[in-house]
FIMIMI-221532 format. One line per field, with one value per residue (C-alpha): x, y, z; residue number from 0; residue in one letter. Coordinates in steps of 0.05 Angstrom, whole numbers, plus 5000, padded with zeros to 4 digits. Example, Ala and Ser with C-alpha at 12.3 -4.5 7.8 and 13.67 -1.06 7.14 Angstrom:
% residues 2
px = (5246|5273)
py = (4910|4979)
pz = (5156|5143)
num = (0|1)
residuo = (A|S)
***
This chain:
% residues 216
px = (1112|1119|1066|1035|1021|0997|0943|0924|0910|0869|0830|0813|0785|0740|0713|0703|0672|0650|0620|0573|0608|0575|0574|0542|0518|0446|0425|0377|0417|0479|0470|0452|0513|0559|0521|0529|0607|0622|0593|0623|0699|0720|0659|0619|0572|0521|0523|0513|0463|0427|0434|0422|0343|0319|0372|0344|0279|0300|0343|0320|0364|0413|0377|0349|0420|0452|0396|0402|0433|0489|0436|0383|0430|0479|0422|0411|0490|0512|0522|0579|0650|0666|0597|0611|0652|0615|0553|0589|0622|0549|0518|0582|0588|0516|0521|0581|0541|0487|0536|0595|0560|0482|0461|0488|0543|0603|0643|0708|0753|0786|0715|0686|0753|0734|0670|0679|0699|0714|0785|0811|0780|0711|0716|0745|0681|0627|0666|0665|0602|0553|0599|0630|0699|0763|0787|0805|0782|0836|0819|0844|0813|0840|0906|0919|0893|0935|0992|0976|0971|1021|0993|1027|1084|1063|1071|1011|0938|0958|1018|0975|0916|0968|1001|0922|0904|0975|0961|0879|0846|0800|0733|0743|0779|0707|0687|0757|0749|0694|0728|0783|0738|0695|0754|0779|0715|0699|0754|0828|0810|0854|0860|0865|0851|0808|0866|0838|0770|0806|0806|0865|0918|0951|0973|0979|1040|1040|1008|1068|1114|1081|1016|1032|1090|1047|1002|0935)
py = (9071|9056|8997|9052|9099|9034|9018|9089|9081|9025|9030|9106|9067|9019|9068|9110|9065|8999|9035|8974|8912|8850|8777|8738|8689|8680|8687|8720|8714|8696|8627|8620|8659|8611|8554|8576|8597|8530|8502|8551|8522|8503|8511|8569|8611|8604|8527|8545|8588|8529|8484|8524|8548|8481|8466|8529|8508|8443|8463|8531|8538|8512|8469|8429|8416|8399|8338|8319|8258|8253|8218|8271|8326|8296|8298|8368|8386|8320|8368|8412|8396|8346|8337|8285|8331|8383|8351|8328|8390|8431|8378|8389|8462|8466|8423|8470|8522|8504|8478|8539|8595|8588|8585|8643|8659|8690|8757|8731|8707|8641|8630|8622|8583|8537|8512|8448|8468|8533|8558|8627|8652|8628|8670|8730|8725|8723|8777|8828|8815|8802|8843|8892|8881|8903|8845|8820|8746|8720|8667|8637|8705|8750|8715|8719|8791|8811|8791|8810|8878|8889|8888|8830|8783|8740|8669|8644|8674|8699|8734|8768|8787|8811|8864|8882|8900|8937|8981|8984|9032|8996|9028|8994|8927|8902|8925|8902|8838|8841|8888|8844|8771|8803|8834|8770|8723|8768|8809|8786|8717|8662|8651|8693|8767|8814|8863|8909|8916|8923|8995|8984|8980|9042|9009|8938|8912|8845|8886|8940|8886|8832|8844|8908|8874|8825|8880|8869)
pz = (2672|2741|2778|2820|2754|2721|2778|2772|2699|2709|2763|2729|2668|2707|2742|2686|2645|2686|2748|2762|2772|2803|2809|2756|2799|2825|2895|2946|3010|3036|3049|2973|2949|2993|2956|2890|2897|2922|2864|2815|2833|2762|2733|2696|2727|2675|2696|2768|2752|2714|2773|2841|2829|2843|2882|2931|2923|2948|3006|3020|3092|3121|3162|3107|3064|3134|3139|3070|3043|2996|2942|2957|2940|2884|2828|2832|2825|2779|2717|2755|2759|2810|2837|2881|2927|2921|2942|3004|3022|3011|3068|3110|3099|3119|3182|3204|3187|3242|3297|3298|3268|3286|3209|3195|3139|3185|3155|3178|3129|3177|3199|3130|3107|3166|3128|3089|3014|3026|3012|3011|2947|2958|3030|3000|2954|3008|3052|2989|2961|3021|3075|3028|3062|3023|3001|2930|2908|2860|2822|2752|2706|2760|2768|2691|2681|2740|2706|2639|2655|2700|2760|2803|2784|2841|2830|2875|2874|2950|2926|2874|2918|2967|2905|2887|2956|2966|2917|2906|2964|3002|2984|2913|2933|2924|2863|2825|2836|2798|2749|2735|2730|2681|2639|2640|2622|2557|2538|2565|2554|2561|2490|2434|2480|2449|2455|2395|2439|2509|2540|2581|2524|2541|2615|2597|2605|2550|2502|2502|2510|2462|2423|2398|2360|2328|2299|2347)
num = (0|1|2|3|4|5|6|7|8|9|10|11|12|13|14|15|16|17|18|19|20|21|22|23|24|25|26|27|28|29|30|31|32|33|34|35|36|37|38|39|40|41|42|43|44|45|46|47|48|49|50|51|52|53|54|55|56|57|58|59|60|61|62|63|64|65|66|67|68|69|70|71|72|73|74|75|76|77|78|79|80|81|82|83|84|85|86|87|88|89|90|91|92|93|94|95|96|97|98|99|100|101|102|103|104|105|106|107|108|109|110|111|112|113|114|115|116|117|118|119|120|121|122|123|124|125|126|127|128|129|130|131|132|133|134|135|136|137|138|139|140|141|142|143|144|145|146|147|148|149|150|151|152|153|154|155|156|157|158|159|160|161|162|163|164|165|166|167|168|169|170|171|172|173|174|175|176|177|178|179|180|181|182|183|184|185|186|187|188|189|190|191|192|193|194|195|196|197|198|199|200|201|202|203|204|205|206|207|208|209|210|211|212|213|214|215)
residuo = (M|T|R|K|E|R|F|A|G|I|V|G|W|F|E|S|N|V|P|V|A|E|T|E|L|H|Y|G|N|P|Y|Q|L|L|V|A|V|I|L|S|A|Q|C|T|D|R|R|V|N|M|V|T|P|P|L|Y|E|R|F|P|T|P|Q|D|L|A|S|A|T|F|D|E|V|Y|P|Y|V|K|S|V|S|Y|P|N|S|K|A|T|H|L|I|A|M|A|Q|K|L|L|A|D|F|G|G|E|V|P|S|D|I|D|A|L|M|S|L|P|G|V|G|R|K|T|A|N|V|I|A|S|V|V|Y|D|K|P|V|I|A|V|D|T|H|V|F|R|V|S|H|R|L|G|L|S|N|G|K|T|P|L|E|V|E|R|D|L|E|R|H|I|P|E|H|L|R|A|R|S|H|H|W|L|I|L|H|G|R|Y|T|C|T|A|R|N|P|K|C|E|K|C|G|L|T|D|W|C|Q|Q|Y|A|T|E|Y|R|K|T|G|L)
***
């Protein structure tokens, strides 16, 4: 099977079986999503969704967050991973958002990455979810699933991102991130992948070479 055929089969299956795929983070506007994605680094969406409602209520705008102190923000984020650095990043992000972008979340990837706490993955999530940009954010789930399926052999998230964007049509890229992340979160899990429940085994490279031999 060629990589082109593998991509076509997998993307076709997702289009038919998962027509709606969206972020599981709760948010009401671009600013709130930016806060949530920063908090979600190495943390579950479930935990972030528990933390953000009171955080959004206390700091409803970038202006409110920018004028806050570390001691005011920390209690709201102390249950997420790396709360010290994330509290610091949130305040600095809001300050730069006001200083450089008038309080509006930018759509440009490089502009987003200039914000404290925002790396390429976070920037791509914002750009694709908020602005429907044809980019794919590669987190640990997307990285793992892409390798298992045989969609990429890239050694870095950027290499995987480029492989995916090279083979996935522009109009499907924003949705493809969610297809792959949700598949990795609930089916193609890091440990004990649920191959018996997976609809992608016909195209999965690792299933063909490893799991099938074990009788999974």
